[in-house]
Legacy VTK file of the C-alpha trace (Angstrom):
# vtk DataFile Version 3.0
C-alpha trace
ASCII
DATASET POLYDATA
POINTS 284 float
93.744 94.403 103.640
92.146 93.783 100.836
92.859 90.622 98.743
91.433 90.080 94.879
91.925 93.932 94.392
95.065 95.867 92.582
96.206 96.959 96.213
97.628 100.420 97.022
99.290 102.546 100.362
100.063 106.378 100.652
101.224 108.103 103.148
100.624 111.501 104.342
97.623 110.918 102.127
95.681 112.434 104.725
95.394 116.338 103.225
97.487 117.455 100.320
98.905 115.940 97.384
98.857 112.720 99.499
94.844 113.066 99.692
94.584 114.160 95.871
97.205 111.140 94.892
93.906 109.025 97.272
91.343 110.106 94.963
93.672 109.250 91.436
94.840 105.665 91.920
90.630 105.101 93.510
89.541 107.289 90.509
91.810 104.250 88.894
90.354 101.223 90.484
93.240 100.763 93.200
91.723 99.729 96.475
93.779 102.902 98.671
94.371 102.505 102.304
95.100 106.040 102.885
97.740 106.694 105.442
98.954 109.270 107.713
98.685 110.395 111.481
95.611 111.668 112.284
92.765 109.553 112.144
90.444 112.350 112.041
91.823 113.679 108.259
91.796 109.767 107.434
88.616 108.740 107.809
87.617 112.234 105.645
90.189 111.087 103.174
88.244 106.902 103.064
84.599 108.281 102.962
85.230 110.709 100.341
86.918 108.228 98.023
83.580 105.683 99.416
80.887 108.003 98.284
82.989 108.432 94.834
82.516 104.813 94.269
86.186 103.946 95.254
88.044 101.238 97.296
89.161 103.048 100.385
90.535 102.055 103.789
92.611 103.689 106.713
95.476 102.911 108.269
97.018 105.435 111.042
101.389 105.551 110.387
103.563 107.390 112.018
106.977 106.577 109.403
108.653 107.350 111.970
108.012 105.018 114.575
109.378 101.145 113.610
106.103 100.332 115.257
103.728 101.293 113.202
106.116 99.896 110.212
105.840 96.860 111.442
101.933 96.894 112.344
101.274 98.088 108.651
103.288 95.164 107.589
102.033 92.663 109.354
98.581 93.622 108.112
99.699 93.876 104.399
101.351 90.229 104.133
98.138 88.336 103.958
97.105 89.963 100.894
100.519 91.897 99.382
100.739 95.757 97.475
100.537 96.560 93.415
101.059 100.160 94.658
103.560 101.822 97.633
103.571 105.811 97.311
106.370 107.141 99.967
104.356 110.941 99.868
104.996 111.349 104.109
106.688 114.518 105.107
107.853 117.164 106.692
109.431 120.608 106.965
110.606 122.407 110.443
111.432 125.476 111.124
114.862 126.339 112.030
118.696 124.804 111.614
120.259 123.118 114.027
121.058 119.700 114.312
117.744 118.469 115.982
116.126 119.684 113.346
118.629 118.091 110.641
117.725 114.767 112.661
113.710 114.873 112.994
113.996 116.061 108.742
115.906 112.763 107.699
113.836 111.247 109.971
110.383 112.482 109.243
111.599 111.753 104.678
113.849 110.157 105.067
115.464 107.396 107.347
111.671 106.462 107.759
110.541 106.254 103.863
113.744 103.373 103.493
111.657 101.598 106.929
108.756 101.516 105.510
109.695 100.192 102.215
112.189 97.984 102.888
109.545 96.492 105.585
106.807 96.212 102.238
109.863 94.403 100.186
108.669 91.168 100.534
104.951 91.794 100.222
105.512 93.605 96.920
103.610 91.821 94.290
104.695 91.296 90.917
104.501 95.058 88.833
104.916 96.962 91.473
105.526 100.602 91.562
107.164 102.601 94.414
106.669 105.816 93.481
109.160 108.165 96.309
107.205 111.724 96.576
110.762 113.998 96.221
111.496 117.636 95.639
113.518 120.024 93.319
115.137 121.044 96.445
117.062 117.532 97.023
118.737 117.996 93.441
122.641 117.333 94.195
123.300 120.514 92.917
122.970 121.512 96.721
126.337 119.642 97.591
129.697 120.443 97.665
131.235 118.281 94.900
133.247 116.247 97.134
129.961 115.388 98.660
128.012 115.151 95.215
130.141 113.040 93.481
129.820 110.823 97.269
126.061 110.114 96.870
126.425 110.048 93.052
128.704 107.620 93.523
127.255 103.812 91.566
129.221 101.849 94.342
126.273 103.411 97.086
124.685 101.796 99.280
122.327 101.618 102.685
124.763 101.675 105.472
126.653 104.518 103.247
124.248 106.718 102.669
122.973 106.303 106.705
125.937 107.294 107.479
126.471 109.994 104.890
122.961 111.531 106.524
124.357 111.059 109.885
127.524 112.496 109.426
125.120 115.980 107.363
123.679 116.075 111.140
127.133 115.686 113.101
128.401 118.235 110.782
125.159 120.337 111.706
126.087 120.296 115.271
129.588 121.138 114.888
129.751 123.702 113.138
131.459 122.613 110.141
128.847 121.847 107.576
129.039 124.687 105.198
132.686 124.078 105.221
132.144 120.214 104.096
129.636 121.124 101.564
126.774 120.733 102.856
123.767 123.121 101.709
121.773 125.166 105.231
118.428 123.211 104.601
118.001 120.024 106.686
114.599 119.989 103.786
117.693 119.582 100.950
119.502 117.045 102.042
116.989 114.817 103.412
115.231 114.995 99.711
118.842 114.094 98.381
119.229 111.104 100.526
115.448 109.831 99.590
116.274 110.574 96.028
120.079 108.083 96.284
117.245 105.954 98.289
115.348 105.642 94.879
118.564 104.430 93.026
120.100 101.665 95.331
116.852 100.212 95.260
115.903 99.748 91.342
119.502 98.658 91.317
118.861 96.533 94.266
115.695 95.308 91.814
116.819 95.204 88.681
116.696 91.253 88.845
113.629 90.677 91.274
111.648 88.641 88.752
108.284 90.502 90.406
109.748 93.255 87.722
108.812 96.265 89.871
110.006 100.198 89.104
110.803 102.388 91.581
111.099 105.955 90.386
110.929 109.376 92.557
109.090 112.531 91.791
108.812 116.033 91.530
105.692 117.280 92.024
106.634 120.970 91.716
105.466 123.854 93.797
101.585 123.007 95.521
99.781 125.119 97.989
99.846 122.796 100.411
100.778 123.103 104.703
104.913 123.316 103.543
104.454 124.478 100.381
102.096 127.794 101.647
99.422 129.013 99.630
101.461 131.252 97.230
102.250 128.721 95.649
101.515 128.023 91.676
100.416 124.702 91.829
96.784 122.447 93.004
97.014 119.207 95.131
95.555 117.920 92.413
98.138 118.995 90.384
100.735 118.271 91.969
99.801 115.152 92.529
99.997 114.543 88.350
103.922 112.623 88.404
103.396 111.171 91.098
99.834 108.998 90.759
101.935 108.624 86.676
104.528 106.986 87.413
102.394 104.400 90.383
100.059 104.063 87.540
102.447 102.415 84.461
100.866 100.573 82.477
102.240 96.823 82.751
104.043 96.012 79.129
104.238 99.236 77.617
107.203 99.539 75.760
110.042 100.452 78.203
111.482 103.814 77.619
115.584 103.393 78.516
117.715 104.417 81.801
121.072 104.229 80.417
123.256 105.728 82.623
120.427 107.407 84.791
119.386 104.315 86.924
118.121 100.494 86.453
118.352 99.277 83.195
116.064 96.297 81.312
115.578 95.295 77.970
112.070 96.954 76.066
109.296 94.403 75.998
109.905 92.423 78.945
106.488 93.755 80.802
108.289 95.784 83.432
105.621 98.932 81.772
108.536 101.910 81.762
111.415 103.347 83.408
113.067 102.455 87.078
115.533 104.398 88.935
114.200 108.479 87.544
113.079 111.070 88.650
110.629 113.142 87.283
108.466 116.105 86.535
105.617 116.972 85.145
105.900 113.658 83.475
109.777 114.137 81.744
112.644 113.067 83.608
114.945 115.626 85.298
118.553 115.827 86.588
119.114 114.435 90.697
LINES 1 285
284 0 1 2 3 4 5 6 7 8 9 10 11 12 13 14 15 16 17 18 19 20 21 22 23 24 25 26 27 28 29 30 31 32 33 34 35 36 37 38 39 40 41 42 43 44 45 46 47 48 49 50 51 52 53 54 55 56 57 58 59 60 61 62 63 64 65 66 67 68 69 70 71 72 73 74 75 76 77 78 79 80 81 82 83 84 85 86 87 88 89 90 91 92 93 94 95 96 97 98 99 100 101 102 103 104 105 106 107 108 109 110 111 112 113 114 115 116 117 118 119 120 121 122 123 124 125 126 127 128 129 130 131 132 133 134 135 136 137 138 139 140 141 142 143 144 145 146 147 148 149 150 151 152 153 154 155 156 157 158 159 160 161 162 163 164 165 166 167 168 169 170 171 172 173 174 175 176 177 178 179 180 181 182 183 184 185 186 187 188 189 190 191 192 193 194 195 196 197 198 199 200 201 202 203 204 205 206 207 208 209 210 211 212 213 214 215 216 217 218 219 220 221 222 223 224 225 226 227 228 229 230 231 232 233 234 235 236 237 238 239 240 241 242 243 244 245 246 247 248 249 250 251 252 253 254 255 256 257 258 259 260 261 262 263 264 265 266 267 268 269 270 271 272 273 274 275 276 277 278 279 280 281 282 283
C-alpha cells in the first residue's frame, strides 16, 4: 500500500457508485485502493485513475470473506488509512430466511467486520463513510423495534442479536407481526446505520478524531438501481465523497441528539454519527 500519501479504500469500487467515488477521491489527490470482487473490472478502474494522473491500486475483496478482510487489514498495517468508504452491498431476489441472511451478511455484517478490522490502521483525522440508503430509515420498523435500534444503550452485540432475530422471524413467518418489513435490504441498511451511531459514539474520545457518517446516494442508475433511476453514479457519489473529504480544522456543526458531538474548533473537520443526503442531514 502507498506510504507518504493520503490513502483511501473504497469497497465495491469496480462499478457504479463505488467507481464514481474512487474517481472523485483520486481527483482530490487521494491514493485510492480499489476494492472489489471482480479483478478485471477493478483493473479497469485502476487504469482509468492512473490515466487521469491519479494514484491507485487494486485489492480483490469480498467483504463477506473473513480471509479477504484479514488480508486487507494486514496489507494496510504498514501504511495506515485516511479514508474508508464502505460502498459494497447487495440486493437479492425473493424473500426468505436465506435471502435475509445473505443480505445482512453482505450489507451489514461484512461492513462491520471490515471496519472493525481496519480501526487500528486508521490515521489521525480519518474519515469513515457508509453508503447507506433511504430504504434503511427506522420508519420501516414497528415502534418497539424502532425504539430498540435507536436506543443509546445499543452496542455491537445487541445489534447483531437484532439482525439475527430478523432472520429467525422471517424463518418462522412471524416477521410481520413482530414489526419487521418484508424487505431484507431495508433491515440491512437499518443495521448499517445503527452501526454508524455505535462506532461514532465509541470513537468520540479517540485522540485520532475520526469522523464516521452514513450517506444516502439517492436512486442511482446502477445494476441495482436500474436504468430508470434519475441520478447518475457521479451524482450518487457526491455526498459519500463529500463526507470522505471533509477538511481538517473546519468548523464543526453540532450533532446534539443525532450522534456524537465535539466542540467547535477542535480540528475534527465536521460532523460525526450522522446520516446525510445531498450534503444535508436527514432523519434516521
